[in-house]
C-alpha positions as CSV (number, residue, x, y, z in Angstrom):
1,X,52.5,15.3,-23.5
2,X,52.9,17.6,-26.5
3,X,55.1,15.0,-28.1
4,X,52.4,12.4,-27.7
5,X,49.8,14.6,-29.3
6,X,52.2,15.2,-32.3
7,X,52.8,11.4,-32.5
8,X,49.1,10.8,-32.7
9,X,48.6,13.5,-35.3
10,X,51.3,11.8,-37.4
11,X,49.6,8.4,-37.0
12,X,46.3,9.9,-38.0
13,X,47.9,11.1,-41.3
14,X,49.6,7.7,-41.8
15,X,46.6,5.5,-41.2
16,X,44.4,7.5,-43.6
17,X,47.1,7.6,-46.2
18,X,48.2,4.0,-46.1
19,X,45.0,2.3,-45.1
20,X,44.8,-1.0,-43.1
21,X,47.3,-3.0,-45.2
22,X,49.8,-0.2,-45.6
23,X,49.6,0.8,-41.9
24,X,50.1,-2.9,-41.1
25,X,53.3,-3.0,-43.1
26,X,54.4,0.3,-41.5
27,X,53.7,-1.2,-38.0
28,X,55.7,-4.3,-39.0
29,X,58.8,-2.2,-39.8
30,X,58.4,-0.3,-36.5
31,X,58.3,-3.7,-34.7
32,X,61.7,-4.4,-36.2
33,X,63.0,-1.0,-35.2
34,X,62.1,-2.0,-31.6
35,X,63.7,-5.4,-32.2
36,X,67.0,-3.7,-33.1
37,X,66.7,-1.5,-30.1
38,X,66.2,-4.6,-27.9
39,X,69.2,-6.6,-29.2
40,X,71.5,-3.5,-29.3
41,X,70.6,-2.1,-25.9
42,X,72.9,-4.5,-24.0
43,X,71.5,-3.1,-20.7
44,X,73.9,-0.2,-20.9
45,X,71.4,2.6,-20.6
46,X,70.1,1.6,-17.1
47,X,73.5,0.5,-15.8
48,X,75.3,3.6,-17.0
49,X,72.6,5.8,-15.5
50,X,72.9,4.0,-12.2
51,X,76.7,4.2,-12.2
52,X,77.1,7.9,-13.0
53,X,74.5,8.7,-10.2
54,X,76.7,7.1,-7.5
55,X,79.3,8.9,-5.4
56,X,82.7,9.2,-6.9
57,X,81.7,8.2,-10.4
58,X,83.9,9.2,-13.4
59,X,81.3,10.5,-15.9
60,X,83.8,10.9,-18.8
61,X,85.2,7.4,-18.5
62,X,81.7,5.8,-18.1
63,X,80.0,7.7,-21.0
64,X,83.1,7.5,-23.3
65,X,83.2,3.7,-23.0
66,X,79.5,3.2,-23.0
67,X,79.0,5.4,-26.1
68,X,81.7,3.4,-27.9
69,X,80.1,0.1,-27.0
70,X,76.7,1.3,-28.3
71,X,78.2,2.5,-31.6
72,X,79.8,-0.9,-32.1
73,X,76.5,-2.7,-31.4
74,X,74.6,-0.3,-33.7
75,X,76.9,-1.1,-36.6
76,X,76.3,-4.8,-35.9
77,X,72.6,-4.1,-36.0
78,X,72.9,-2.6,-39.5
79,X,74.6,-5.8,-40.7
80,X,71.9,-7.9,-39.2
81,X,69.2,-5.8,-40.9
82,X,70.7,-6.6,-44.3
83,X,70.5,-10.3,-43.7
84,X,66.9,-10.0,-42.3
85,X,65.8,-8.0,-45.3
86,X,67.1,-10.7,-47.7
87,X,65.6,-13.7,-46.0
88,X,62.3,-12.5,-44.5
89,X,59.1,-13.2,-46.5
90,X,58.0,-9.6,-47.0
91,X,57.6,-7.3,-49.9
92,X,60.6,-5.4,-51.3
93,X,59.2,-2.1,-49.8
94,X,58.9,-3.7,-46.3
95,X,62.4,-5.1,-46.6
96,X,63.8,-1.7,-47.5
97,X,61.9,-0.2,-44.6
98,X,63.6,-2.7,-42.2
99,X,67.0,-1.5,-43.4
100,X,66.0,2.1,-43.0
101,X,64.8,1.4,-39.5
102,X,68.2,-0.1,-38.7
103,X,70.0,3.1,-39.6
104,X,67.4,5.0,-37.6
105,X,68.4,2.8,-34.6
106,X,72.0,3.9,-34.9
107,X,71.1,7.5,-34.0
108,X,68.5,6.5,-31.5
109,X,71.1,4.4,-29.8
110,X,73.5,7.3,-29.7
111,X,71.3,9.7,-27.9
112,X,69.8,7.2,-25.5
113,X,73.3,6.7,-24.0
114,X,73.4,10.4,-23.1
115,X,70.0,10.5,-21.3
116,X,71.6,9.3,-18.0
117,X,73.7,12.5,-18.1
118,X,70.6,14.6,-18.1
119,X,68.7,12.4,-15.6
120,X,71.5,12.9,-13.0
121,X,71.2,16.6,-13.3
122,X,67.4,16.5,-13.3
123,X,67.6,18.2,-16.8
124,X,65.4,15.9,-18.7
125,X,63.6,18.9,-20.1
126,X,66.5,19.2,-22.6
127,X,66.0,15.6,-23.8
128,X,62.3,16.2,-24.1
129,X,62.9,19.3,-26.2
130,X,65.3,17.3,-28.5
131,X,62.7,14.6,-28.9
132,X,59.9,17.1,-29.4
133,X,61.8,19.0,-32.2
134,X,62.6,15.6,-33.9
135,X,58.9,14.7,-33.7
136,X,57.9,18.1,-35.2
137,X,60.2,17.6,-38.1
138,X,58.9,14.0,-38.6
139,X,55.3,15.0,-38.6
140,X,56.0,17.9,-41.0
141,X,57.6,15.5,-43.5
142,X,54.8,13.0,-43.0
143,X,52.3,15.8,-43.9
144,X,54.3,16.7,-47.0
145,X,54.6,13.0,-48.0
146,X,50.8,12.6,-47.8
147,X,50.0,15.9,-49.6
148,X,52.4,15.2,-52.5
149,X,51.8,11.4,-52.5
150,X,55.5,10.5,-52.1
151,X,54.6,6.9,-51.3
152,X,55.1,4.3,-48.5
153,X,58.9,4.5,-48.2
154,X,58.8,8.3,-47.8
155,X,56.8,7.7,-44.6
156,X,59.4,5.2,-43.4
157,X,62.2,7.7,-44.0
158,X,60.6,10.1,-41.6
159,X,61.6,7.8,-38.7
160,X,65.3,8.2,-39.6
161,X,64.9,11.9,-40.0
162,X,63.4,12.1,-36.5
163,X,66.2,10.1,-34.9
164,X,68.9,12.2,-36.6
165,X,67.4,15.5,-35.5
166,X,66.9,14.3,-31.9
167,X,70.4,12.9,-31.6
168,X,72.0,16.1,-32.9
169,X,70.1,18.3,-30.4
170,X,70.7,16.0,-27.4
171,X,74.4,15.5,-28.3
172,X,75.1,19.3,-28.7
173,X,73.4,20.0,-25.3
174,X,75.4,17.2,-23.6
175,X,78.6,19.1,-24.4
176,X,77.6,21.8,-21.9
177,X,78.0,19.3,-19.1
178,X,81.0,17.2,-20.1
179,X,83.0,16.8,-23.3
180,X,83.6,13.1,-23.3
181,X,85.5,11.2,-26.1
182,X,84.8,7.7,-27.4
183,X,86.9,5.4,-25.3
184,X,88.1,1.9,-26.0
185,X,89.2,0.7,-22.6
186,X,88.4,-3.0,-23.1
187,X,88.7,-4.0,-19.4
188,X,86.1,-1.3,-18.7
189,X,84.0,-2.6,-21.5
190,X,84.2,-6.1,-20.0
191,X,83.2,-4.7,-16.6
192,X,80.2,-2.9,-17.9
193,X,79.0,-5.7,-20.1
194,X,79.3,-8.1,-17.1
195,X,77.1,-5.8,-15.1
196,X,74.7,-4.9,-17.9
197,X,74.1,-8.2,-19.7
198,X,71.2,-9.3,-17.4
199,X,69.4,-6.0,-18.2
200,X,70.3,-6.3,-21.9
201,X,68.9,-9.8,-22.0
202,X,65.8,-8.5,-20.2
203,X,65.4,-5.9,-22.9
204,X,65.3,-8.6,-25.6
205,X,62.8,-10.5,-23.5
206,X,60.7,-7.4,-23.0
207,X,60.6,-7.0,-26.8
208,X,59.4,-10.6,-27.0
209,X,56.2,-9.7,-25.3
210,X,56.0,-6.0,-26.2
211,X,56.4,-6.2,-30.0
212,X,56.6,-9.8,-31.1
213,X,52.8,-9.9,-31.2
214,X,52.9,-7.5,-34.2
215,X,55.5,-9.7,-36.0
216,X,53.5,-12.9,-35.2
217,X,50.4,-11.2,-36.6
218,X,52.2,-10.2,-39.7
219,X,53.2,-13.9,-40.3
220,X,50.1,-15.6,-39.1
221,X,47.5,-13.1,-40.3
222,X,47.1,-10.4,-42.9
223,X,48.6,-6.9,-43.0
224,X,45.1,-5.5,-42.4
225,X,45.0,-7.4,-39.1
226,X,48.3,-5.9,-38.1
227,X,47.0,-2.5,-39.0
228,X,43.8,-2.8,-37.0
229,X,45.8,-4.1,-33.9
230,X,48.4,-1.3,-34.1
231,X,45.8,1.4,-34.6
232,X,44.8,0.7,-31.0
233,X,48.3,-0.3,-29.8
234,X,49.7,3.0,-30.9
235,X,47.7,4.6,-28.1
236,X,49.4,2.3,-25.6
237,X,52.9,3.0,-27.1
238,X,52.4,6.7,-26.9
239,X,51.2,6.5,-23.3
240,X,53.9,4.1,-22.2
241,X,56.7,6.6,-22.6
242,X,55.3,8.6,-19.6
243,X,55.9,6.0,-16.9
244,X,59.3,5.2,-18.3
245,X,60.2,8.9,-18.4
246,X,58.8,9.6,-14.9
247,X,60.6,6.6,-13.3
248,X,63.7,7.5,-15.2
249,X,63.7,10.9,-13.6
250,X,63.6,9.5,-10.1
251,X,65.8,6.4,-10.8
252,X,69.0,8.2,-9.9
253,X,67.5,9.3,-6.6
254,X,66.3,5.8,-5.8
255,X,69.7,4.4,-6.7
256,X,71.4,6.9,-4.5
257,X,69.3,6.3,-1.4
258,X,68.1,2.6,-1.6
259,X,71.0,1.2,0.4
260,X,72.1,4.2,2.4
261,X,69.1,6.3,3.4
262,X,66.2,4.0,3.4
263,X,63.6,6.5,4.6
264,X,64.4,8.9,1.7
265,X,64.2,6.0,-0.8
266,X,60.8,5.0,0.5
267,X,59.5,8.5,0.5
268,X,60.5,9.0,-3.2
269,X,59.2,5.6,-4.2
270,X,55.9,6.0,-2.4
271,X,55.3,9.4,-3.9
272,X,56.0,8.0,-7.4
273,X,53.6,5.1,-6.8
274,X,50.9,7.5,-5.7
275,X,51.4,9.7,-8.8
276,X,51.0,6.6,-10.9
277,X,47.8,5.7,-9.2
278,X,46.5,9.2,-9.8
279,X,47.2,8.9,-13.5
280,X,46.2,5.3,-14.2
281,X,42.7,5.4,-12.8
282,X,41.4,8.1,-15.2
283,X,43.5,6.6,-18.0
284,X,41.8,3.2,-17.7
285,X,38.3,4.7,-17.3
286,X,38.8,7.2,-20.1
287,X,40.1,4.6,-22.5
288,X,37.2,2.2,-21.9
289,X,34.5,4.9,-22.3
290,X,36.1,7.0,-25.0
291,X,37.6,4.2,-27.2
292,X,35.3,4.9,-30.2
293,X,36.2,8.6,-30.3
294,X,39.9,7.9,-29.9
295,X,40.0,5.4,-32.7
296,X,38.1,7.8,-35.0
297,X,40.7,10.4,-34.3
298,X,43.6,8.1,-35.0
299,X,42.4,6.1,-37.9
300,X,39.1,7.3,-39.0
301,X,36.0,5.2,-39.7
302,X,38.1,2.6,-41.6
303,X,39.7,1.4,-38.3
304,X,36.6,1.0,-36.1
305,X,37.4,-2.7,-35.6
306,X,40.2,-1.5,-33.3
307,X,37.7,-0.2,-30.7
308,X,37.4,-3.5,-28.7
309,X,41.2,-3.9,-29.1
310,X,41.8,-0.6,-27.4
311,X,39.4,-1.4,-24.6
312,X,41.3,-4.6,-23.9
313,X,44.6,-2.8,-24.0
314,X,43.4,-0.3,-21.4
315,X,44.3,-2.8,-18.7
316,X,47.8,-3.2,-20.3
317,X,48.3,0.6,-20.1
318,X,47.7,0.6,-16.4
319,X,50.0,-2.4,-15.8
320,X,52.8,-0.8,-17.8
321,X,52.9,2.1,-15.3
322,X,53.4,-0.2,-12.3
323,X,55.6,-2.7,-14.2
324,X,58.0,0.2,-14.9
325,X,57.8,1.2,-11.3
326,X,58.7,-2.2,-9.8
327,X,61.3,-3.1,-12.4
328,X,63.2,0.1,-11.8
329,X,63.1,-0.5,-8.0
330,X,64.6,-3.9,-8.7
331,X,67.4,-2.4,-10.9
332,X,68.1,0.3,-8.3
333,X,68.5,-2.6,-5.8
334,X,71.0,-4.3,-8.2
335,X,68.8,-7.3,-8.7
336,X,69.1,-7.4,-12.5
337,X,69.4,-11.2,-12.7
338,X,66.2,-11.7,-10.8
339,X,64.5,-9.2,-13.1
340,X,65.8,-11.2,-16.1
341,X,64.2,-14.3,-14.7
342,X,60.9,-12.6,-14.2
343,X,60.8,-11.2,-17.8
344,X,62.0,-14.4,-19.3
345,X,59.0,-16.2,-17.7
346,X,56.6,-13.5,-18.9
347,X,58.1,-13.7,-22.4
348,X,57.5,-17.4,-22.6
349,X,54.0,-16.9,-21.3
350,X,53.4,-14.2,-23.9
351,X,54.7,-16.0,-26.9
352,X,53.0,-19.3,-26.0
353,X,49.6,-17.6,-25.4
354,X,49.9,-15.5,-28.6
355,X,50.6,-18.7,-30.6
356,X,47.5,-20.2,-29.2
357,X,45.2,-17.2,-29.5
358,X,46.3,-15.3,-32.6
359,X,45.4,-18.1,-35.1
360,X,41.9,-18.2,-33.7
361,X,41.2,-14.7,-32.5
362,X,43.7,-12.6,-34.4
363,X,44.2,-9.0,-32.9
364,X,41.7,-9.7,-30.1
365,X,43.8,-12.6,-29.0
366,X,46.9,-10.4,-29.2
367,X,45.3,-7.7,-27.1
368,X,44.2,-10.2,-24.4
369,X,47.7,-11.6,-24.3
370,X,49.3,-8.2,-23.9
371,X,47.2,-7.2,-21.0
372,X,47.6,-10.6,-19.2
373,X,51.4,-10.4,-19.7
374,X,51.8,-6.9,-18.4
375,X,49.7,-7.8,-15.3
376,X,52.0,-10.8,-14.7
377,X,55.0,-8.5,-14.9
378,X,53.6,-6.3,-12.1
379,X,52.7,-9.3,-9.9
380,X,56.1,-10.9,-10.1
381,X,58.2,-7.8,-9.9
382,X,56.2,-6.6,-6.9
383,X,56.9,-9.9,-5.2
384,X,60.6,-9.7,-5.9
385,X,60.7,-6.1,-4.5
386,X,58.9,-7.2,-1.4
387,X,60.9,-10.5,-0.9
388,X,64.4,-9.2,-1.6
389,X,64.3,-5.5,-0.9
390,X,61.6,-5.6,1.8
391,X,59.7,-2.8,-0.1
392,X,56.0,-2.5,-0.7
393,X,54.5,0.8,-1.7
394,X,52.1,2.7,0.5
395,X,48.5,2.6,-0.7
396,X,47.6,5.8,1.2
397,X,44.9,7.8,-0.6
398,X,44.0,4.9,-2.8
399,X,40.3,4.9,-1.7
400,X,39.7,8.6,-2.6
401,X,41.5,8.1,-5.9
402,X,39.1,5.3,-6.8
403,X,36.1,7.3,-5.7
404,X,37.3,10.2,-7.9
405,X,37.6,7.7,-10.7
406,X,34.1,6.5,-10.1
407,X,32.8,10.1,-10.3
408,X,34.5,10.4,-13.7
409,X,33.0,7.1,-14.9
410,X,29.5,8.4,-13.9
411,X,30.0,11.5,-16.0
412,X,31.0,9.4,-19.0
413,X,28.1,7.1,-18.6
414,X,25.3,9.6,-18.2
415,X,26.6,12.2,-20.7
416,X,27.9,9.9,-23.4
417,X,25.8,11.7,-26.0
418,X,28.1,14.7,-25.6
419,X,30.7,15.7,-28.2
420,X,33.9,13.7,-27.7
421,X,36.1,16.6,-26.7
422,X,33.4,18.1,-24.4
423,X,32.8,14.7,-22.8
424,X,36.5,14.1,-22.2
425,X,37.0,17.6,-20.7
426,X,34.0,17.1,-18.4
427,X,35.3,13.7,-17.2
428,X,38.8,15.1,-16.5
429,X,37.4,18.2,-14.8
430,X,35.2,16.0,-12.5
431,X,38.2,13.7,-11.6
432,X,40.5,16.6,-10.9
433,X,37.9,18.4,-8.8
434,X,37.3,15.3,-6.7
435,X,41.0,14.8,-6.2
436,X,41.2,18.4,-5.0
437,X,38.3,18.0,-2.6
438,X,39.8,14.9,-1.2
439,X,43.3,16.6,-1.0
440,X,44.9,13.6,-2.6
441,X,48.0,15.2,-4.1
442,X,49.5,18.6,-4.3
443,X,51.6,20.2,-7.0
444,X,54.4,20.8,-4.5
445,X,54.4,17.0,-3.7
446,X,55.0,16.1,-7.4
447,X,57.5,18.9,-7.8
448,X,59.5,17.7,-4.8
449,X,60.3,14.5,-6.6
450,X,62.4,16.4,-9.1
451,X,63.6,19.3,-6.9
452,X,67.3,19.7,-6.8
453,X,66.9,20.4,-3.1
454,X,65.9,16.8,-2.7
455,X,69.5,15.8,-2.4
456,X,70.3,15.0,-6.0
457,X,73.6,16.6,-6.9
458,X,73.8,18.9,-9.9
459,X,76.8,19.9,-12.1
460,X,77.5,22.6,-9.5
461,X,77.4,20.4,-6.5
462,X,80.3,18.0,-5.8
463,X,79.2,14.5,-4.8
464,X,80.2,13.9,-1.2
């Protein structure tokens, strides 16, 4: 959460320093950073996490080979970026920024491979610390760049600085668990790529509907349109890390139990689903009511056109939580190919609708498309989980959660003249109080998801 606050502070400095057009160019470069991450992912993160979490796994062999594959793919990305920078119809500053983002991806790719190592040991706090320190350094350099007017590219360089710092911290910490070496066992490479390519293709497809809208806006509309859309979209991006992180923490547990101890799997999955319900109800309500204040904090008065965009994206934020939930259940159930089919259909839907709506409605059309696409992902992935794995989450406590959300909405409605911070605090207090009165969820229940007593082995516990 602190990392999210830092990210939003950094965005606040960037939007005010670069303005709509400059922030639009910055957002376009970040879209290419995510594009590089999509084509270089190869599905190895999810599959390696799954494999090292299973009984009898050889962590050193798995991570050594996966790390080597990712380094090779990252170098390939750098070459691709040079070609893109030459042929794309952008300014020289944007082209240079695309190349810088490719080098940033090299380090991002390196440390993402190691995350599974920490997930297995329920030690994601160390990864969080590495990312947090990287973000602190990035924001500090952004502040200096703004203060001393170092220019547009200085802001882009902060992305690379962030990735380098995060990688070094996570890599050094990983050596406390195992000291793997890069491995070039090509039969093992072939085995992993055969398993992971459906997830890798899925990552590219996810990019198509998660970030391609920014690139389409940059081609079909102006940089200012891109800036307005991304002022709102940055809120979604910085919220979306939470469901991915949360599900990532329980992914090894779900993978361990889904085929062998069904009741334990359902217990963990249902608790995760309920926690997501508890978070998404106030997230949606708060975003809709507090959108003007949020945009003022992020971009200032110059970005107020982004308010309706943020309200439309509130639905997408909710759907991203449950999309992450069901897609990870599908991966835990080794149904990557079916997941690829779902995401391909959603990507085609997204790109087609964007091409129809963006020319006429610009960033509003892109926001509508994003929310509809994320909702479609949830519906289809839920259907696959039910049909193939016979799993549907429990909706226990849903009614009191919704009632608590309604109480929060009433506070926002009747006291909207309050100061932004005071209104937000009053709404959250009302919601939490009602959850407590209804006894919806306890701290111990959330803690039990990550407790090492839950059956997840640690570095001191041999896997039976």
